[in-house]
C-alpha positions in Angstrom: -15.9 -34.6 12.2 -14.9 -31.5 10.3 -11.6 -29.5 11.3 -11.3 -26.0 11.3 -8.7 -24.9 8.8 -6.8 -21.7 9.9 -6.5 -18.9 7.1 -3.5 -17.9 6.2 -2.7 -14.1 8.0 -2.0 -11.1 5.8 -0.9 -7.6 6.9 -0.8 -4.8 5.0 -1.0 -1.0 5.2 -0.7 2.6 4.3 1.0 5.8 5.5 -1.8 7.9 6.3 -0.3 11.0 4.5 -3.5 11.5 2.0 -6.2 10.2 0.5 -5.2 7.0 -1.3 -5.3 7.1 -5.2 -5.4 4.7 -8.4 -2.0 3.8 -7.9 -2.9 2.3 -4.3 -6.2 0.8 -5.8 -4.3 -1.4 -8.6 -1.3 -1.7 -6.2 -3.0 -3.3 -3.4 -6.7 -2.2 -2.7 -8.2 -4.4 -5.6 -6.3 -7.2 -4.1 -7.1 -6.8 -0.3 -11.1 -6.8 -1.3 -10.1 -10.2 -3.4 -8.4 -11.7 -0.6 -10.4 -10.9 2.7 -12.5 -14.0 2.0 -9.6 -16.4 1.9 -7.3 -15.1 4.3 -7.4 -13.3 7.9 -6.4 -9.8 6.9 -5.1 -7.0 9.0 -5.0 -3.6 7.7 -2.7 -0.9 9.7 -2.9 2.6 9.6 0.7 3.6 9.7 0.7 7.0 11.6 3.8 6.7 13.8 5.9 5.6 10.3 4.6 8.4 8.5 6.3 10.5 11.3 9.7 9.4 10.0 9.4 12.2 7.5 6.0 14.5 8.6 7.1 14.8 12.1 6.7 18.9 11.6 3.3 18.4 10.6 1.3 15.6 12.7 -2.0 17.5 12.1 -1.9 16.1 8.4 -1.2 12.7 9.7 -4.1 12.2 11.9 -6.0 14.0 9.8 -6.1 11.5 7.2 -6.3 8.4 9.3 -9.9 9.0 9.0 -9.7 10.0 5.2 -7.8 6.7 4.6 -10.3 4.7 6.7 -12.9 6.0 4.6 -10.9 4.9 1.2 -10.7 1.4 2.7 -14.5 1.2 3.1 -15.4 2.9 -0.2 -13.5 0.3 -2.2 -15.1 -2.6 -0.1 -13.0 -3.7 2.8 -15.5 -5.2 4.9 -14.9 -4.4 8.6 -16.4 -8.0 9.6 -13.7 -9.8 7.6 -10.6 -7.6 7.7 -9.6 -5.7 10.7 -8.4 -2.2 10.3 -6.2 -0.7 13.4 -4.2 2.0 14.1 -0.3 1.7 14.6 0.1 4.1 17.3 -2.6 2.5 19.5 -0.4 -0.9 19.5 2.3 -0.5 21.8 3.3 -3.9 21.3 4.8 -2.7 18.1 7.5 -0.3 19.8 8.6 -2.6 21.9 9.2 -5.5 19.7 10.9 -2.8 17.5 13.4 -2.0 20.3 14.7 -5.4 20.8 14.6 -6.1 17.0 17.3 -3.2 17.0 19.8 -5.5 18.5 19.5 -7.7 15.8 20.5 -5.6 12.8 23.8 -3.5 12.3 23.1 0.4 10.7 25.5 -1.0 7.7 23.1 -3.3 7.1 19.8 -0.9 7.2 22.3 1.4 5.0 22.5 -1.2 2.7 18.7 -2.0 2.0 17.8 -1.1 -1.3 14.5 0.4 -0.9 15.7 2.9 1.9 18.8 3.8 0.0 16.4 5.0 -2.7 13.9 6.9 -0.5 16.7 8.7 1.1 17.8 9.8 -2.6 14.6 10.9 -3.6 13.6 12.6 -0.2 17.4 14.6 -0.3 18.1 13.5 3.2 22.0 12.6 2.4 23.3 12.0 6.0 20.7 14.3 7.5 18.3 11.1 8.0 15.9 10.9 10.3 16.9 8.0 12.6 13.2 6.5 12.4 13.4 6.5 9.0 16.8 4.5 8.8 15.2 2.0 11.1 12.1 1.9 9.4 12.6 -2.2 8.5 13.0 -2.8 12.0 10.0 -1.2 12.8 7.9 -2.9 9.7 9.3 -6.4 11.1 7.8 -5.6 14.4 4.6 -4.9 12.4 4.7 -8.4 10.5 5.6 -10.2 13.4 3.5 -9.3 15.8 0.7 -10.0 13.7 2.8 -13.2 13.0 1.5 -12.5 9.1 3.0 -15.1 6.6 1.7 -12.9 3.6 2.9 -9.1 2.8 1.4 -7.7 0.0 3.8 -5.1 -1.7 4.9 -3.6 -4.8 8.0 -5.2 -5.9 10.7 -2.2 -4.9 9.0 -3.0 -1.3 11.1 -7.1 -1.6 14.2 -6.1 0.1 12.1 -5.2 3.2 10.8 -8.5 3.3 13.9 -10.1 3.0 15.0 -7.8 5.9 12.2 -8.7 7.8 12.8 -12.4 7.5 16.5 -11.9 8.0 15.2 -10.4 11.7 13.0 -13.3 12.3 15.3 -15.8 11.5 17.9 -14.5 14.2 15.6 -13.8 16.8 14.3 -17.3 16.4 17.7 -18.5 16.4 18.3 -16.8 19.6 15.4 -17.7 21.4 16.0 -21.3 20.2 12.7 -22.0 18.4 10.7 -20.9 15.5 8.2 -18.8 17.4 7.8 -16.3 14.7 6.8 -17.5 11.0 8.6 -16.0 7.8 6.7 -14.3 5.6 6.3 -14.0 1.8 6.2 -11.0 -0.4 2.5 -11.2 -2.6 3.0 -9.3 -5.6 0.3 -7.1 -7.7 -0.1 -8.7 -11.2 0.1 -4.9 -12.6 3.6 -3.0 -11.9 3.9 0.2 -10.3 1.1 3.0 -11.8 3.0 5.9 -13.2 1.4 9.1 -12.5 -0.4 10.8 -15.3 2.2 13.3 -15.6 4.2 10.7 -17.0 6.3 10.7 -14.0 7.6 7.0 -12.7 5.6 6.8 -9.9 2.2 8.1 -9.1 2.9 10.2 -5.8 0.9 12.1 -3.5 3.9 14.6 -2.9 4.2 14.5 -6.7 0.5 16.1 -7.4 0.5 13.7 -10.2 -2.6 11.2 -8.6 -6.1 10.6 -9.2 -7.5 9.9 -6.0 -10.2 7.7 -5.3 -13.2 10.2 -5.2 -12.4 12.2 -7.7 -15.0 14.1 -9.6 -15.5 13.6 -13.5 -14.4 17.2 -14.0 -10.8 15.9 -12.6 -10.9 12.4 -14.1 -11.2 14.2 -17.2 -8.3 16.9 -16.9 -6.0 14.3 -15.7 -6.7 11.8 -18.4 -6.2 15.1 -21.3 -2.9 15.9 -19.5 -1.3 12.2 -20.0 1.6 11.8 -22.2 0.9 9.2 -25.6 3.5 8.9 -28.2 5.0 12.4 -29.1 5.8 11.0 -32.5 2.1 10.5 -33.1 1.3 13.8 -34.5 -1.2 12.8 -37.2 -4.1 10.2 -36.6 -3.1 8.1 -39.6 0.3 7.9 -38.7 1.3 4.7 -36.9 1.8 5.4 -32.8 3.6 3.2 -30.2 2.2 1.9 -27.4 4.9 0.9 -25.1 5.3 3.6 -23.0 2.1 5.5 -23.8 0.9 6.6 -20.5 -2.9 6.2 -21.5 -2.8 2.7 -22.8 -0.8 1.6 -19.4 -3.9 3.0 -17.6 -6.0 0.8 -20.0 -4.1 -2.1 -19.5 -4.6 -1.9 -15.6 -8.6 -0.7 -15.5 -10.1 -1.4 -18.3 -12.2 -4.7 -18.1 -12.5 -5.6 -21.7 -8.8 -6.9 -22.4 -9.7 -8.1 -26.0 -10.9 -4.7 -26.8 -7.6 -3.2 -25.3 -5.5 -5.4 -27.3 -7.5 -4.3 -30.4 -6.9 -0.5 -29.8 -3.1 -1.7 -29.5 -3.1 -2.9 -32.8 -5.2 -0.3 -34.5 -3.0 2.5 -33.0 0.2 0.6 -33.9 -1.2 0.5 -37.8 -2.1 3.9 -37.7 -5.8 5.7 -38.1 -6.5 6.1 -34.2 -6.4 9.1 -32.7 -4.9 10.0 -29.3 -8.3 11.6 -28.2 -10.4 8.7 -29.1 -8.2 6.4 -26.7 -7.9 9.1 -24.1 -11.9 9.3 -24.3 -12.2 5.8 -23.8 -10.0 5.8 -20.5 -11.8 8.7 -19.1 -15.1 6.5 -19.5 -13.4 3.5 -18.0 -12.4 5.7 -15.0 -15.2 7.3 -14.3 -17.0 4.0 -14.4 -14.5 2.6 -11.7 -14.3 5.7 -9.4 -18.3 6.9 -9.4 -19.6 4.0 -7.1 -16.5 4.5 -4.8 -17.2 8.3 -4.4 -20.8 7.5 -3.9 -20.2 4.8 -0.9 -17.4 7.2 0.5 -19.5 10.3 0.5 -22.1 8.2 2.4 -19.9 6.8 4.8 -18.3 10.6 5.3 -21.9 11.4 6.8 -21.4 9.0 9.5 -17.7 9.5 11.1 -19.1 7.9 13.9 -19.5 4.6 12.1 -16.1 5.1 10.9 -14.2 5.7 14.5 -15.9 2.7 15.5 -14.4 0.4 13.4 -11.1 1.8 14.0 -11.5 1.5 17.8 -12.9 -2.2 17.3 -10.4 -3.2 15.2 -7.2 -1.4 17.1 -8.4 -3.2 20.2 -8.6 -6.8 18.7 -5.0 -6.2 17.4 -4.0 -4.7 20.6 -4.6 -8.2 22.2 -3.1 -10.1 19.5 0.0 -7.9 19.1 0.7 -8.2 23.2 0.5 -12.1 23.0 3.2 -12.3 20.6 5.2 -9.9 22.6 4.8 -11.8 25.5 6.0 -14.8 23.6 9.0 -13.0 22.5 10.2 -11.4 26.0 9.9 -15.1 27.6 11.9 -16.2 24.9 14.6 -14.1 25.0 14.5 -14.7 28.9 13.9 -11.0 29.6 13.0 -10.0 33.2 9.3 -10.1 33.9 6.9 -9.9 37.1 
């Protein structure tokens, strides 16, 4: 007799503050497409979390829910295998967040390295929105509501997963049984992708991204703007690969790894021009983005289908997260009619 093996549960997602870009693709989207056959995957459009630093521009967040959903479907996320849902339409997440607030201190939230870094980057100083400071609690509610055991994140997000597991242990200890499973971080094989301008991070707010429906013209412009080795003044000069953004992108996106290594060796010994390397990268990125752009344009012609995917995924997720909420409330001994 065959027994059904339960697939590990993955929760992942994005803040809908703009279209997704190559940083998202190499950091998480490519992984999500690959895992949706072996895992039960939920993708959360974190519109409520996006309001923690966009409360004055709600329209931008709401508009980009549709845009990010288009990106998901265009890269190969299959709604018959992966459930896509909208955070603000799942009330259980917010009730769980309010309960979890009692299991963490403000001092612990302020010590979270990810939060400290984001506060500094945004220049909040002490003028920190409470919702932003408490984001780790909200994230813990998201993860536990789906009972996810695997969470794909960048290396900078590991402290968030550690704090989530701290909260899980405290809640389970209070309840007296392990009703909430701990989760583990799933890191991408590729590190954080720098912006094409050489900045440490590809970021929508910095304007240094290549979006997933970029035109050939935009791709060419971005590649031409990339920094290489400033000391590689003549073609015959030896060049440095480390820190060279063009080679960073080739490592991330060029499928012919042997050829990339050969180009690196050629560049290091001299005789290979920056223009030749950039031309190769331009072709690689055009080949990658063209089918995504074409699929995205087709999907955009049928907004009803995209909204149906979001509606059905959100309804399914609402039932699941409500069930977890009821289990937590019962475990904590909260009053219930």
